[in-house]
C-alpha positions, -999 to +999 in steps of 0.1 A: -001-001+001+012+036-007-002+070+002-016+074-033-055+071-040-068+037-034-098+023-049-118+018-015-118+031+021-137+016+049-146+040+078-157+026+109-167+049+138-157+031+170-172+036+206-161+006+225-180-019+206-170-053+217-170-070+180-149-042+165-119-067+160-144-093+147-156-067+122-121-058+110-111-094+106-143-102+086-133-073+063-097-087+057-110-122+053-137-112+025-110-090+008-087-120+009-112-145-004-122-120-032-087-111-043-092-074-032-060-054-024-064-020-031-083-009+000-079+005+035-098+002+069-099+034+090-113+027+123-122+061+142-127+066+179-114+072+213-102+045+239-088+011+234-100-007+203-087-039+215-067-064+194-072-049+159-053-071+133-017-058+125-022-052+089-009-026+067-044-021+053-057-012+089-051+022+109-065+036+140-075+074+140-079+086+174-103+114+183-113+133+213-139+115+236-176+120+234-179+125+198-211+112+181-208+089+151-214+117+126-182+134+137-163+104+139-173+093+103-164+130+091-131+125+105-126+092+087-139+107+055-113+135+059-083+110+060-096+084+035-078+080+003-102+058-015-122+068-045-151+047-030-159+053+006-178+028+027-193+039+062-196+007+082-208+003+117-184-013+141-212-040+149-216-050+113-199-081+101-193-082+062-204-114+045-188-131+014-192-111-018-193-080+001-165-060-018-175-075-051-212-061-046-198-027-034-175-024-064-202-036-091-226-010-076-206+017-088-209+007-125-218+017-150-229+048-131-219+056-097-245+060-070-250+062-032-259+026-019-267+006+013-266-028+019-289-053+038-288-068+073-287-106+081-306-111+112-285-131+136-300-164+147-282-168+181-292-136+199-329-127+209-323-091+215-302-085+185-332-101+165-357-078+182-336-045+173-328-055+139-368-062+131-375-031+151-353-007+138-343-019+103-371-038+088-368-021+053-333-031+051-334-068+058-318-095+035-344-110+012-358-078+001-355-067-036-332-042-046-346-008-052-344+030-055-350+048-019-358+083-007-332+079+019-307+055+034-293+044+068-257+045+074-248+010+090-234+002+055-236+031+032-210+036+004-206+060-027-180+080-042-159+100-018-165+131-039-201+130-034-197+130+006-174+157+003-194+178-019-222+178+005-201+185+035-203+150+051-226+142+079-243+171+103-222+167+136-250+183+153-272+152+151-268+123+176-288+098+151-309+102+120-277+121+107-278+094+079-313+103+067-303+141+064-271+133+049-286+110+020-314+134+015-291+160+008-270+136-015-301+131-035-310+167-038-275+171-052-284+147-080-270+115-065-293+085-069-300+063-037-300+025-042-307-004-017-284-032-026-294-064-007-268-085-023-242-066+000-248-083+032-237-077+067-245-094+099-257-068+124-247-074+159-255-043+182-251-043+219-286-052+228-295-069+262-329-060+274-361-046+267-354-014+285-325-007+263-344-014+232-370+009+244-345+036+252-332+032+216-368+036+202-373+068+222-338+082+209-343+073+172-377+086+173-367+121+188-340+127+163-359+113+133-388+136+137-364+165+135-354+153+099-390+145+090-399+182+098-370+196+080-377+175+048-415+171+047-416+166+008-393+135+012-412+117+041-447+127+029-461+128+065-475+163+064-484+183+093-506+156+109-477+130+107-454+153+130-480+165+152-472+156+189-507+150+197-512+125+169-478+108+178-492+102+213-526+093+207-516+072+176-487+055+191-505+023+200-521+021+168-490+029+148-469+003+166-495-024+159-494-017+122-457-017+122-458-051+138-484-064+116-466-054+084-432-068+095-449-102+102-466-102+069-437-089+047-411-113+060-426-149+056-391-164+065-387-146+097-423-149+109-410-173+137-387-147+149-412-119+146-436-137+168-412-143+195-400-107+192-437-092+189-436-074+223-402-060+221-410-047+186-443-032+196-428-012+226-398-001+205-423+017+180-446+031+209-413+046+224-403+059+188-437+077+187-434+092+222-398+102+218-409+121+185-437+136+203-413+149+232-389+163+207-418+181+190-430+200+221-394+205+233-375+209+201-341+222+217-341+192+241-320+161+235-338+129+237-319+102+254-287+105+272-260+131+267-234+105+260-223+108+223-220+080+200 
């Protein structure tokens, strides 16, 4: 490897995720199995990343503590030398064919893309969180154009991310929705690529933790929905705090039913996770309502991710 431009950079924001070493080793293993050499892995964060592989392609960029993931991703973007940049969360384990899918997605026309989530089969709370928070991006769905994309596995030309100024560092979550909407308005197409798979293993251990994440995501997401009403097509009623509170039980039931009906091969898991999924969506609505009433408040904890 040299300091010249590479084909691909993988940027991983790090916040003491216990599987970070597994994630990086998986990237190196998949690259080797696919014959990929022109790439780098940039882990960005503070603290001890543990036993990261000693490999020339891997480097750790230490930042000041208490930065949110949006800031860490921007630090990685600033140091990346790849023509294509992949933002990969530290708890996302790439599967075979990952590099090939990323490369193929940029031909013949470059675009902004997101991969799909393979739900773990051995962890109940991780199953609950994946079905509750990422149902639109699970493995098995067809590829499609999207109005916005998440950042658990998001990639595209480095120039595109630089052009729009990267992630908004004032946002704790939902910064990916805002970023990809801005990219679409800059003329970039947004595509869901289900053949680029990762196994998502978030730190998820309890119903309380899951409800807390629903509250947090709802509070930050509603701000993006208010700023981009044309994209989410919710109108004033869809972001009304009164409607969000009164309709939370119904909305959660609708979400749960749709998840069950849309994923026939995951119905057993969906039934087992029904109550956590339901409570997650109720918490999402209540967190959104809270943020609408107190727009300057920070839903959730003050700790930065």
